[in-house]
N, C-alpha and C positions, 0 to 999 in steps of 0.2 A: 446673264448674271453669273458672277464667279462665286462658287460655293465650295467651302471646305467640308469634306465628308468624313475624314478620319485623321487622327493624329496618333502616332506611335513614337514614344521616346524610349530608346534603348538606354541611353545615359545622357543626361543634360542637366548641369547644375546639381541640385539636390534630388532631382527626380531620376528614377531608374525603373525600367520595364513598366512604363505608364502608357495606357491607351485610352482613347476617348473617341466615340462615334458621335458625329454631329448631324443635325437635321436642317431642313429649310427653316427660314425665319429665325425666331428668337431661341437661343440656346443659353440657359442659365446654368453655369457651373458653380455650384455652391460648396465651398470647402472652408475649413476653419483657417484662422490666421496661421501663417507659417507653413501651410501645406505646399506652396510652390505655384500659386496661381499666376504670379508675375513671371515665373520661369516658363510656364506653358505659353504665355503670350510672347515672351522673347523667343521661344522655340519656333513659333509660327513665322515670325519675321526672319529668323535665321534660315528656315527652309526656303523661303522665297528669295532672300537676298544674300545669304551667307553671313559670316562673322568678320568683324574688323579687328585689327590689332593696334589701333592708334592709341595714344596717350597711355603708355604702359603703366604709369604710376596712378592713373585715375581709374579705379575699379568700375565706376559707373559708365565711363566712356569706353573702356576696353572690354567689349562684350565677350571676346574670346577668353580672356582671363577670368571674367566674372562667371561664365557658365562652364568652365572646365571643372569636372568632378574632383573633389579633394582626395577621394580614396582610391583613385585609379589613374594610371599613366597611359591607358589605352585611348584610342580614338573614341569620341563621343558624338552622339547625334541620333538619327532615327529617320522616319519618313512622314510625309504629309500627302494625303489624297485629296484631290479637288476636281471639280467639274466646271467646264466652261464651254459655251456654244455647243451643248449636246454631247461633249466628249469627256471622258474620264482620264485623269493622269495621276501619276504618283511621283513626287519628288523625294529622292533619297540622298541625304547628305551626311557625311561623317567628317569631323573636324579634328585636326591635330594641333600641335603647339604653334605651328606657323601655317599661313595660307598654302604654302607649297605641299603640305601634308594632307590638305583637304581632298575629299572625293565627292563627286557629284554625278548623279544619274537621274534621267527623266524617262519614265516608262509610260506608254500609252495604255488604253483600256485592255489591250491584249497582253500586257506585261512584256511588251517589246520595247527595247531602248529607242528613243526618238530624240529629235532635235527641234521640235516644234517651237520652243521658246528660247533656244540657245542655252548658254550656261548661266543666264541671269533671268529666270522666269518672272521674278518680281517686276523688273524693269519692263519686260515685254507685256505682261498682263495689265499692269496698272499705269504704265507710261510715266513713272516717277522713280527716283532712286530710293535707297533704304532710309536715308535721313528724312526725305519728304513723306515716306510711308509712316514713319513714327510720329511725325508732326501732324499727320492728317487722319489716318484710319485707326491708329492705335492711341487710345485715351487711357493713360495710367491714373493711379490714385493720386499721385503727387506730381507737381511740375507739369501740369497739363497746359503748356504754352503753345502758341502758334507763331512762327516766325518764318519769313520767306527765305527760300534758297533758290539756286539756279534751276533745280528740277521743278519746283512749284511754278516759277515764272515761265519756264518752257511749256509746261502743261497748260497753264492758263492762257498763254499767248496763242496756242493752237485753237482756242475757242473763238478768237477774233478773226473770223473768216469772211465776213461780208463787207469789210472796210476796203475802199479803194487804196487808201494809204498803206494798209497792211499788205494788200496784194502787190503793190509796187515794191514795198520793202522785201517781201518774200522773193519776188523775182530778182531784185538787185542783189539781195544777200545770197541767193542761190548761185547767181552767175559769179559773184566774187568768191564764194566758197568753192565752186568748181574750178575756178582759176587757181585759187590757193592750193587745192588738192592736186591739180595737175602740176603745180610747181614743187610742192613740198610733201604731199601725202606719202606715208610709209605703209599704208594698208596693203596686205598681201592679196586682198580680194579685188583690188582695183588695179588699173594699169599703172605701171611704174611711173612716178612723177619725174619731171625734168631734173630736179635736185637729186633725187635718188638715183636716176640714171647716170648723172655725171659722177656722183659719189661711187657708184659701182664701177664705172669705167676707170676712175682713179685707182681704186683698190685693185682692179684687174691689171692695170698697167704696172702698178708697183710689184705685184706678184709675178708678172711675166719674166722679170730678171732672174728669179730663182726657180722658175717653173720646171726647167729641164732637169736640174739636179733632184728636185722633189719627185719628178716622175720616174727617174732612174731608181731611186730608193723604193718607190712603190712597186716597181716591176720586180725587184729582188724579193720583196716581202711576199708578193703574190706567188712567185715561184716556190717559195718555202711552204706556203699553204697548200699548193698543188701536190708537192712531194709528201706532205703529211697526210693528205687525203688519200693518196695512193697506198700508203702504208696501212691506213685504216681499212681500206677496201680489201686488201689481201687478208687481213685478220678476220674481217667479216665473212669473206668467202670460205675460209677454213671452218669457221663456226657453222655456217649454213650447211656445208657438206656433212658435218657431224650430226646435225639435226635431221637431215634427210635420211640418214642411215637408221636413226632411232624411229623415225616416222614409219618406216616399213613394218616394223614389229607392231606398232599401234594399229596400222591399217589391217594387218592379218587378224589381230584380235577383234577388230570391229566386225569383220566378216563372220567370225565365230559367234559373237554376241547377237548378230542379226538372226542367226538360226535359233538361238536360245531365247529370243525376245518373248515368246509366249510363256515359257517356263518362268522367266524372271518377273514378268508381270504378275503371274499367278502367285509367285512367292511373296511379292510385295503386297498383294491383296490379302493373303493369309496373315501376314504380319499386321496389316492395318486392322483387319477384323478382330485379331487377337487383342490388340491394344484397346479397341472399342469395348470388347467384352470385359477386359480387366477394369476399364473405367466404370462400367456399370456395376461390376461385382464389388467395388470398393465400398459402396454405400447401400446397394440394393440387392445383395445376394439372397437375402431372406424374403424377398417380395414374391409371394406366390398367391394362388387362389385363396387358400385358407387365411393367409396374412391380410390380404385385401378385404376378404369377407369379414374378418374380425374387426378391422378398422372401421368398416362401414357400419357394423352393428353398434360399435362404441359411439359413433357419430349419431346414429339414430337414437340411442339411449340418452345421449347428451341433449339432443333436441327435445325428447320427452321430458327430461329433467328440467330443461329450461322452461317449457310450457307450465309444468307443475309449479315451479318457483314463481313464475309471473302470476299464475292464478292465486297462489297463496298470498303474494304481496298485495294483490288487488283486494282480496277479502279482508286482510289485516287493515288496509287503509280505510275500507268502508265501515268497519265495525269499531274502529278505535275511538274512544271517547275519553274525555278527561273526567275521571271519577274522584279526583283527590278533593279532600275537604281541607279548607284553609285552616291554618293553625289558630287564628283568632276565633273561628266558628267553634272549634273544639273546646277552647277555653270558656267560650260563652255557654256552651252546653253543660260543662262541668260545674260552672258557677251556679247555673239554674238548678242543677241537680242537688248541689249542696244546700242551696237556699230552700228548696222544697223539703228536703229531709229535716232541716232545722225547724222549719215551720211545723212539720208533723210532730217532732219530738216535743216542742214547746207549745203545742196547741192549747194545752190547759191554761197556760199563763198568757195566751194571746187572745184577742177578740176572735169571734167566730169567722168573720170575713177573712181574716188572715189565714185561717185554717184552710178555707177553700182555695185561696190564692196559692198557698203552699202546695196543695194537691195538684192544682193545674200546672204549676211550674214543674213538678215531678213528672207529670205526663209528657209535657213538651220535651223535657230532657231525655226521657226514655225513647221518644220517637227519634230525636237527633242521634242518640247513641246507636239506635237500630240502623239508621241511614249510614252512619259512619262504618259500622261493621259490614254492611252490605257492599259499601264502596271498596273496602279493603279486600273482600272476597273477590269482587270483580277484578280488582287490580292483580290479584294473584293469578287469576285465569288468563288475564292479558299477558302477564310475564311468562306464563307457560307457553302461550302461542308464539311469543317473540322468540323464545328459546328454540322451539321447533322450527321456526322460519330461519333462524341462524344456522341450524344444523343442515337444513336444505340448501342454504346458500353455500356453505362449506363443501357440501357434497358436489354441487354444480361446479364450483371453482376447481375442485380437485379433478373432476372429469375434464374440464377445459385444459388444465395444465398437462394432464396425461396425453390428450390428443395433440396439443401443440408440440410436446416432446417427441411423440411418434413421427409427426410430419416433418419437424425440423431435422430429425436424424436422416431424412432423405433429401434435405435441402429445399423443402417446400415451405415457403413463408406465406401462408394464406390464412386469413382470419375466418373465412367462410369454410367450415369443415367439410361441407358437402362438395364444394369445389376442390378442396384438398384431396378428397377421396378420388375425384375424377382424375386429378393429376397423378395420383398414386397408381391408378389403373393404367394410365398411359405409360408410366415408368415400367410397369410389369410387362405391358405389350412390347415396349421397346427392348426390354431385356430379353424376352423370348425371341424376338426377331434377331437380335445381335447373336444369340446362341445359334440360331438356325443359319444365319449368314456365315458365321465362322465355320460351322460344320460343313456347309456346302463348299466353301472356298478350299478348305483343307482336303476334302475328298477329291475335288478336281485337281488340286496340285499333286496329290499322291498318285492319281491316275496318270498325269502327264510325266511326272518324274520317273515312273517305272518304265517309260518308253526307252529302249536301248539307244536310239539315235540321240535323244536329248541327253542321256547320261554321258555319252561319249563327248558331246560338245562341251558340257559343263566341266568335264575333267581337264580340258585343255585351255580353259579361259584363264587369262592372267588379269586379276582384278586391279593390279597396280600399273597397268599399261597407261602411258601418258600421251596425250595429243600434243604434238609439237608444231601444229600448223601455224599458230601465232608467232612462235619464234622464227620459223622459216620465212613467214611474210615480213616480219620485222627486219630480218637480214636483207631480204630482197629490196624492201623500201630504203634501207640505209645505203645499199649499193647504188641504187638509182639516184638517191640524193647526192652522194659523193661524186658520181659521174656528172650529174647536172651542174654541181658547184664548180668542178674543175673546168667544164666546158665554158661556163659563164665567165670564170676568172680569166681563162685564156683569151676569150673574145674581148673582154674589157681591156686586157693588157695591150692589145694591138693599138688602142687609141692613144697610148702613152709613148709610142715610138717616135713621134715627131717632137721636136724641141723648138722653143721660141726664145732665142737669146740675142735679140737685136736691141742692144742697150741704147744706142743713139736715137732710134726711132721711138722708143718708149719715153725718153726724156723730152723729145720734141712734142710728143702727144700730151705729156703731163702739163706743159706750159699753156697749151690751148685749153685744156680742161679746167685749170685753175681760173683762167680769165672768165670762162663761161660760168663757172660756179659762183664767182663774185657778182656777176650780173643777175643771176637767179636770186641770190640772197637779197639784193636790193629790191627786186620786184616783189618778193614775198613780204618784205617789211612794209612796202607801200600798200599792198592789198590788205594786210592785217590791220593797219591803222584805219583804212577806209571802212572795214567791217566793224571796227570798234565804234566809229562814229555812227554807223547805222543802228547799232545796238542801243546806243544812248537815245537815238530818236525813237526807237521802238518802245522804250520804257514809257514814253509819254503816251504812245498809242495804246499800250497795254492797260492803261488806267480805265479802259472802257469796261472791263469786267468787274471793277470794284462796286458799281451800283447794284449789280445783281447779288453780290456777296452781302452788301449792306442790307438789301431788301430781305434776303433770307434770314440774316441775323436778327433783324427787328421782328420778323414774324415769329421765329422760334422763341425769342426772348419774351415777347408779349404773351405768348401762350403759356410758357413754363412759369412766368412770374405772376400769372393771373391778372395781366394787364397793368401791373405796377410799373414795369419798365417798357413803355410802348415805343420809345424812340432811342435808337442806338446808332453809333457810327464806328467806322473802322478806317484807319489810315493805311498808307502804302506799306508800312511795316507791320501790318496786322495788329496795331495797337487798338484797344477797345475803349470806347467812351459811351457814357449814358447821359442823356439830357435830363438835368436836374435843376429846377428853378431857372429855366430859360438859358442854361449854359451847359456845355459839354464837360463832363467830369470823368477823369480817368478811373477805370475800374479799381485801381489800387486804393482809392478812398473808401471803398465799400468792404463789407465783411468777406471772409474767405468763401463762404457759401455762395454769395452773389458773384464773386469773381470767378469761381469754378463754373457757375451757371452760364456766365457770359462766354467763357472760353469754350464750353461744350456746345453752345448754340453756334459759335463761330465755326467750330469743326464741322457741324452738320451743314451750315451754309456753304462752306468751302467745298465739301464733298459734292453737294448738289450742283455747284457751279462747275467743278472739274469733271464730274461724271453725270451729265444731264440724262443719259439714256440708261446705261447698264451700271447699276450701283455696285461698288465693291463691298466685301465683308467689312463690318465694323467691330473692332475688338475693344471691349470695355473692361479695364482692370480696376473694378471697384472705384469709379471716379465720383460717386455720389455720397461719399461719407460725410461731407459737410452740408448736405441738403437737409432742410427741415422736412417734416412729414408731408406737408402739402406739396412742396416742390418735388419730393420723391414720388408721390402718387402721380403728379402730372407727367414727370419724365418717364415713369413706368408705362403710362397710357400711350405716350408718344412712341416709345420703343416698340410696343405691340403693333401700332399702326405701321411704323417704318419696316417692321419685320415682314410685312406682306410683299415688299419689293426688294428686300436685300437680307442677307444672312447677318445675324448679330450674335457675337460671342460675349456673354456678360459673365465675367469672373467676379464672385462676391463671397464675402463671409457673413453678409447681412441676412438675418432671418427674414423669411417672407412674412409680410404683414397680413 
């Protein structure tokens, strides 16, 4: 199975510096409208087959013009990684304004350039051309039509392998094709054909008349090149001698540096240890035992404060109760109090029962007032506890902020303060070690530098001495190259010393060649006409694959339509028909959604027929926009099943249901 694993677009159409990693099975690339989903699909086709420049006025047909970035005149393209038959490959293409400016490279899994699929990997992998690829494996949102071309027919004809007629056709066509190639082929990979051989002899004979004068001019030109090379060789030799003299001084300096190697190494170590110590001192010069101990005590105090705060919050949560008295209850109590007082004042003018009632009312009002006062007192205590708790919270937050500030000053970003103290201890240990290492290296260097032998060597070392080995080698290589070139030119010149100026013999030979050439052209015409007749006969034989396509079409259409369209047909031109009321009707009579459904089913049936074993990738550029919900659910289920046997790239702006 051919699987695309990665896409990288350096610049292509509206996309720039875009990458996408793909997996086995179904890959849903969900992006909004206008993102460039169609451009990504076009990029995949361009990587396999390249770009065309046909129909320069039609932007849809001229893919080169269509995908050339507007804001840049540089080459555009990228690479595509794929796997097939257990091996990984990478196609890298960059496109210019014309095909002559295009570049193409194919790398294997070891990033080594290879020629496993030639310069047209799409043709080699899928056995069809770019046009057939777009009509078969690439299903866009609009214009999803299927029509035959020579590449389709060639691929489908290869499936007809068990027919005696086809075997006879293949044998006859092969013999005629071999004869035609032997007469007229211009391939450089094959033996030269009779026609090409005669044409070559004609050209050679025509050139023979002027060959001698041409050879004489070439001899003079080559002599001038030899003289120029000799002049260059003399200049290079003088330059080499200059570098050899300078190299002597460098080599003497190297001998001195070898003696001082130990001292130079120690000097470098001292410098390195000094830099390490300075790096520590920038932020951690104040880190000592007292500093670390102080930080640790602050952390422990912070932990105690945290525990105290947690305990206070738990107690506050456990004892908190709502002691508020509703406003209506307070009014009720006051009204009863007023009513009781009135009853008492006017008890002489009221019946006796009203006097008792008034007294009772006063008692109830007094109790309610007492409850209200008690609640207010409790609320005041509660407010006092809340204030104390807030003070404790502020104190804890201040402690946390202080610790974070201390640790951040040393580059320690750690929320666990105990862990931060451990890091601070390690910084202190590293700082102490850096001081010790620097002192030791400095002491050793001082000891060595006081040695008289080392001091003498260091006083004579020239730090600016230059190694001219490369320049000397370059001069030697150039001298060898110039000598080789002159020897080669002089050897080749010897072949031009003979001249062929026999005009009468050449004219006689030309007459014989022209007669033979006309005979070959006549034979070629007869062979090509015979082959054309065989191809016409083959078209009838090729109809044997249509039943399989029709069967696949009907099965897919029946499933995706929920059995509504059980019978379908397809003609030789891949025209679609549905059986409706005992007659076949063109898909054009139905809705856009039904028409798109039919063409999609035909695409799947065509791929199944063309690739019975190893399924190629299927590229879907939002082709289901005209499907209703039921058909979209059916096609989604089908894609998930199909993804078990092939890779599917589904570009869509549709939200998942």
